[in-house]
N, C-alpha and C positions, 0 to 999 in steps of 0.2 A: 455296080448294081446294089440296091438296098438289101440289107440282110433279111433273110427269110426265117432263120432260126435264132440268130443272135440279135434280135430286134432291139434289145435294150441299148445297143450301141448307137442306134439311130433315134430311138424314142426314149426320152428321159422318164424315169419312174414308171416304166411299163409293167413293173412288178405289182403295181397297185391296180385294183380292179377297174376303177373309174377311167384311168388312163388307158388300160388295155382295151376296154370296151369302146373308147373313142377312136381306136385304130382297128376296127373290125373284130375286136375280141368277142368270142362266143357267138359270132354271126354264123360260123360254120356249124356249131352245135345246134343252133336254132334251125338252120337249113336242114340238117340231118333229121332232127326230130319231127319237124313240121311238114317237110316237103319230100322226104325220102323214106322208103321202107328200110329195115335192117339189111335185107338182101341187096338193095340198091347201093347202100353204103359199101358193103363188101365188094360188090361188082366194081364200083368206082376205084376202090383201093387196089383191086387186082389190075384194073386197066392202067393205073399209074405206075405199076411195076416198082413200087417202093419196096426196097429190100432192107432187112434188119441192119441197123447201124451199130449193133453191139459187137460185131466181128464175124458172125456166121453168114450174114447176108441172105437169110431165108426170106422169100417173098411174104410181105406182111398180109396182104389180102388173102393169100392162100392159107396162111396160118389161121386167120380168123374163120375162114370157110370150113376148117376141120372141126370146129365146135358143133356138136349135135344140135339140131333144130328142136324147137318145142320148149315146153316148160321144164323147170328143174334148176337146181342151184348151179351157177357158173361164176367164174371169177376172172378178173383182169389183174395181173401183177405187173407193176413197173419195175424193171431191173435197174436200180440206181446203185447197185453194189459195184461201183467203179473202182476195181482193184488192179486192173492191168497196169503194168509199169509204163510210165509216161503218158497216162490217159487222165485228162482232167476236164473234158468237155461237158459231161453231164452235171458236174458241180456248178459250172457257170450257168447252165440252163435252169436248174432248180433254184438257184440263188437269185438270178437276175431276170429270168423270164418264166416264172413258174406257171402262170396261167395258161400258157400255150401247151405245156405238158399236160396240165390238168384237163384242158379242153379236149386234147387228143385222146386221153384216157377215157373220158366220159363218152366220146363218140364211139370208141372201141367197145365200151360196155353196152351201149345202145345197139350196136351192130350184131353182137353175139348173144344178147339177152342176159348179160350179167348185171347183178344188182349190187355187187360189192367190188371195190377196187382197193388194192394195197400197193403202196409204194415202199419197196424194200431198199433202204438206204445202207450204204457202207457205214460201218460204225463210226468211222472218223469224220463223217459228214454231218454230225449232229448239229454243230453250230451253223453250218451252211444251210441246213434245212429249215431254220427258223422262218425264213421268208416264205418257204413253201407251205409251212403249216399256217402262217398268217393268211396266205392266199386261200387256203381251204376254208378258213373261218369266214372270209369274205364271200366265198361261193355259197356256203350254207345260209348266210344272212341275206343273200340275193336270189334264192330259189334256183341256183345253178347246181346244187347238190341236195340230197334229201328226197322228200316226197314230191311227186308230181312236178318234175323239173320243167320250168318254163311253162307251166300250166298244162303239161301233157300227161299221159298215162304212165310215163317212164319215171321210175324212182331208182336212185342209186346212192350208196354211201361210200365214203372214201376214208382210208386209214393209212397212217404212216407206221412203219416198223423199222427198227434199227438193228442191224447185225452187230457182230462182235469183231469185225475186221478180218474176216477169213476170205482169202482170194477165191477159194473153191466155191463159195456161195454165189459167185457170178454165174456158175453153171446152173441152168434153170431147175434141174431136179434137186440139186443140193440146196438151192435157194428155197424151194418149196418145203423141203424137210426142215430147214432152219425156221421158216415162217410158222411151221406147226409146232415149234418148240423142241424139235429133235436135233440130233447131231447133224451138222451140215455136211452130208455126204451124198454123192450122186447115186441114183439107182440105174440098173441096167434097163434098157428099153427093148420091147414094150413092157408096161403100158407107157404111152406118151402122155404128156400133160393135157393135151386136147381131149383125151378120153378119161384119164384118171390123174388129176393134178392135185391141187390144194384140197385137202379133206376128201380125196378120192373123187372129186367132182371135175368136170371139164374146165380147163384153165388155159388162158392165153398169157404168155410171158413176153412182154415187149421191152426193148431197151428205151431209155429215157429220150434219146435223140430221135429214135424212130417215131415215137408218139408226137414229138414236136412237129414232125412233118405232116401229120394228119390234118389239122385244121386248114392250112393253106391248100391242101389237095381238095378237100371237100368244098371249100369256098370258091376256088378258082377252076376246079375241074382237072381231070387226069391229063387232058391234052396240054394244058398249060404246064403241068409238071414235067411232062415228057419233053418239053422244049428246053429243059435245063439239063446239063450233063451230056451223057452219051445215050445211044439207043438201048444198049443192054444195061447200063448203069445210070439211070436218070436221077436228077435232083441235086440239091446241094449236100455238102458234107463238111462237118466240122473237123478240122485237122488239128491235133495237138502237137505243136512243134517244141522240141526241147533238145538238150544236149549242147554241142559246140556251135551254136548259132548266135547271131547278134541280137535277134529279136524273138525270143521264145514266147509262146503263148498260143491261144486258140485262133484259128483262121477259118472262116466259112468260105468255101470255094466250090465251084461247080465240079462234079465228078468228071474226070477226064483231064484235069489239070496235071501237068507232069511233075515228077518229084524234083526235077531241076528248078522249075518255077517255084515250088514250095520252099526249097532251100535258099535260093538266091534272090527271088523277087519278093516273096512274102516274109521270110524270116531273116532277110538282110545278109545272107551269106555266112561264111564260117568266121567265127570270132577269132580275134588276134591275127587276122590275115594269114591263117594257116591253110593248108590244103585239105580238101575233102578226102576222107578215107573210106567210110562206109556209113550206112544207116540201117536202122531197124524200122521197117515200115509199119509194124504193128506191135510196138513195145517188145518185150522179151519173147512174145509168142510167134512172131514172124521171122523166118530166116533172113539173115543179113543180106543186103544187096550192096553192090559196089558201083563205081563210076559208070560202067557200061549200061546200068539199068536206070540211070537218072532221067532219061528221056521217055521212059515208059509212062503211060497215063495212069493216074491214080483211079483205078476202077476195080470192080470185083474180079475181073479177069485180066487186068493189065499186067500183072507180074507172073502170069502162068509160065511164060517162056524163061523166066529167071528163077524158077523154083521157089517162089515166095508168095506172100499174100498181102492184100491191103489191110484185112482185119478191121480193127476199130480205128485205123488211121492215127495211131499214136506214134509219130515219127521222131525217133531219137537219133540225132546226127553225131557222128564221131569224126574227129579230125585226125591228121597224120600222126599225132603223138600217141594215139590210143593203142595200148597193148591188147590185141584181140584175144589172146589166151586169157588175160585178166578179165576182159569183158565177158567171155563165155563162162568163166568161173563165177562171176557176179550173178549172172542170170541163172545158172543152174543151182546156185545156192538159194536163190529166191524160190525156184520151183520145188526144190527139195524141202524147204521150210514150209511151203504152202500145200504140199501134197497131203491129202486127208488120210492117206495110208490104207484106204479100204481095199484097193486092188494091188496085188503083188508086183506086177510089172512096173507100176509107177512108184510104189513105195521103195522097192529095192533098186529099181533102175536109177531113180534120181539120186539115191544115196551113193551108188557106186560111180555114177558119172561125176559127182562132186569129189569123191575120194581120189579118183584117178586124175582128174583135172588139177586138183591140189598138188598131187605128186609132180605132175609135169610143170606147173607154174612155179613151184618151190625149188625146182632144180634137181629133182630126184627121178625124173622120168626116163623111160627107155622106149625103143622103137615099138616094142610090144604094147605099150600103153596106148598108142594111137590106134592100133588094131582093136584093143579092148574097148576103147571109147566108141568106135564105130559099131562094134559087135553088140554092146549093151544097148546103144541107141536104136539099132535096127530091130532088136528083140522087143523093144517097147512099142514100136509103131504098129497100130492096129490091134493091140492086145489090152488096152486100158479101158476102164469103165467110162471115162469122159475124156475131154480134149486136153486136160492138163498134162497128161503123160506125153501126148503127141507134141504139145507146145514145148515141153522141156528138152526134147532132142534137137529142136531147131537151132539154138545158139551153138550147140556142139558141132553138129554135122555141117552147118553152113560156114562156120569159121574155119573148120578144117578144110572145107572145099575151096574157100576163097583165099585163105591165108595159111597154106600148109607150111610155108617157109618159116613162119613165126613159131609154129609148134616144133619143127625140125631143129631150129636154132637153139631152142631151150633144151631139147633132148641131146643134141650134139655137145652143147656146153656141159651138160650134166655128165655125159659119158667121158668127156675130156678130163673133167675134175676127178671122176672116179679113177681113171687110169693114172692120173698124177698122184693120187693118194696111195694107190697100190703098187706104184712103180718100185722096183727093187734098186737100191742105190748101187752104183758101179763099184 
């Protein structure tokens, strides 16, 4: 099947405006502006059941529909702060197929009545974003941005903003704070961004991949889109495959593809002919799954029975040689480092999870440490300002659940060494 999102793999130089327009580029925008009302655009998006591709999976049309009607300042923000471990899909889109993202954002702005769009880039993506900025220049030169787009009454401006490499700014309220020049920390909701977002005005925050889905939906219709993927999770999804696989990279697949197909058919199987051990379905944020979950469909609900989530579909594969205590320690170190420190459960919880895990991994653990890890993790769940604290407990609880023997082996070895050191000579 031809690519819907990663179209640059089928069409050479599609990052250039003239090539993009030769392949139906901006036809969806023209259709929306000249043939549809803003409400009709939102209705079409609701009918398509496009769900956010950044991880949360919130229905896109529903989110747009929350924006108040009528006059007034409103904003569209593209979330390209792609900082999740193992995720690199949005970078390829903005670098290789920027016009599809831009077109989706302009359609979103038309639908909600916004006259300003911001793309918030991860700070490390500055070089990758050059193609995106060049695409914006082309759009302004061809009446696709600015005043009276395509001869209509609709006007819209587009700006790029670069963060400073903070994972927390992938959370929409922290992103908004950063965009306003403040410390990138989330706020407690309400107010929600749809009511009071950027500069306290109604704001839509959509993931980069989400907006790349918009032009084909508007051009081909919701029924066409619903024919891809599954009933509850329609459409294509870009999957970031990394770790111990033969062919790491981005793969565009229909939602509903199984994790076994992703690992063995798309990514070429486990590197070095080793055995599969586990995978992270959503980078460090998603609980680990094991062999018994490989035949589950990659959908928003597909891993419910396995106590995990698809998230942003950044799949990190681990082979039989992986020390799962080490893996959990690496992940909790990342979350502890990236915690903004605003709320106590996350700030203190990530600190103590890392401290205790270090003790276990370094060979100084006790049986009480396992109970402490579970206790700290459970006290964080449901008590943090944003999802970072919730994500941080996933590698700890899921590795303890699936690989208790690895934790116990380190603790038993530590206990044996302590007994040997303290033994009284005969």
